[in-house]
C-alpha angles and dihedrals in degrees: 000000000000120000089241090057091047091051091050091050094054116103123221116225124196120207132187118241117203110196126199141156114250118185100301106347140057113247125206113197129188112209093189095064103013098242129136138188133187138207143172090247132033090246093054092047090051094046092051089045091053092051093051096051 
């Protein structure tokens, strides 16, 4: 299968990220799949969240 065909077959999923401050870190939670990530900055929490989902 060509790489173009593989790219066309991939599905895009959109998840919700709920961000909040918890003690000393920012937490990004995904209610759809029940995962969470944390970071020292909002950007770091979102980046780690995106990699995990």
